[in-house]
C-alpha positions in Angstrom: 107.6 116.3 77.4 107.6 116.7 81.2 109.8 114.4 83.3 107.9 112.2 85.8 109.6 112.4 89.2 109.3 109.7 91.9 110.9 110.0 95.4 113.6 107.5 96.3 112.5 104.8 98.8 114.4 106.5 101.6 112.6 109.8 101.0 109.1 108.4 101.4 107.7 109.6 104.7 104.8 108.3 106.8 103.1 111.7 107.1 103.3 112.1 103.3 101.8 108.6 102.6 99.0 109.1 105.2 98.2 112.5 103.7 98.0 111.0 100.2 95.7 108.1 101.4 93.5 110.5 103.4 91.6 111.8 100.4 88.6 109.7 99.3 89.4 110.1 95.6 93.0 109.1 96.0 92.0 106.2 98.3 89.7 105.0 95.6 92.5 105.2 93.0 94.7 103.1 95.4 92.0 100.6 95.9 91.5 100.1 92.2 95.2 99.7 91.6 95.5 97.2 94.5 92.7 95.2 92.9 93.8 95.4 89.2 97.5 96.0 89.2 98.9 98.5 86.7 96.3 100.7 85.0 96.2 103.7 82.8 94.7 107.0 84.0 91.8 106.5 81.6 91.1 102.9 82.7 90.4 104.1 86.2 87.3 106.1 85.0 87.1 108.5 88.0 84.2 110.9 87.4 86.2 114.2 88.1 87.8 116.8 85.9 91.0 115.8 84.2 93.0 118.5 85.9 91.8 117.5 89.3 92.6 113.8 88.5 96.1 114.9 87.5 96.5 116.6 90.8 95.5 113.5 92.7 97.9 111.3 90.7 100.7 113.9 91.4 100.1 113.8 95.1 100.1 109.9 95.1 103.3 109.8 93.0 105.2 112.5 94.9 104.3 110.9 98.3 105.7 107.6 97.0 102.4 105.7 96.9 102.4 105.0 93.2 104.8 104.7 90.3 103.9 106.1 86.9 105.6 105.1 83.7 104.9 106.7 80.3 104.5 104.7 77.2 103.7 106.9 74.2 100.8 109.1 75.2 99.6 106.7 78.0 100.5 106.9 81.6 100.6 103.6 83.4 100.2 103.6 87.2 101.0 101.0 89.8 101.3 100.9 93.5 104.8 101.0 95.0 103.7 98.1 97.3 107.2 96.7 97.7 108.6 100.0 98.9 105.6 100.8 101.1 105.6 97.3 102.7 109.4 97.6 103.4 109.1 101.0 105.0 105.7 100.6 106.7 104.9 96.9 107.1 101.2 96.2 106.9 100.1 99.9 106.5 98.8 99.6 103.0 96.9 96.3 103.7 95.4 97.9 106.9 94.3 101.1 105.1 92.8 99.1 102.2 91.0 96.7 104.6 89.6 99.5 106.6 88.4 101.2 103.4 86.6 98.0 102.3 84.9 97.7 105.7 83.8 101.3 105.6 82.3 100.9 102.1 80.8 97.5 102.5 80.4 97.0 106.3 
C-alpha cells in the first residue's frame, strides 16, 4: 500500500497553495470540505475520471491544503485549516468567500 505524504507546516508555501486553489475542480473540492468537514473521495461526487480526481487530491495534499488519512480502503480528506490559517491568516476564508461570490453573485 502506498504511503500518503503530507508536507510539514513549515514546508507549505504560498505559491503552492495558490496554485492548488487556482483550479476550478480543486477549488470545488476545498469548498465542499470547508462546508462539510472530513469527507471520503467518493462522498465528494465530482463528475470526472477517477485518475483525474486522484491527481487533484494529490496536488491539494502535496501543497498542504488538505490532509488525507486512510482507513481500510477509504481515504478521508479534510482541510488543513489550522496550518493554513497560522501561515496565511485569512487566505482560505478570502478565497472561499470570493468563490461563493463568483458562483452566486
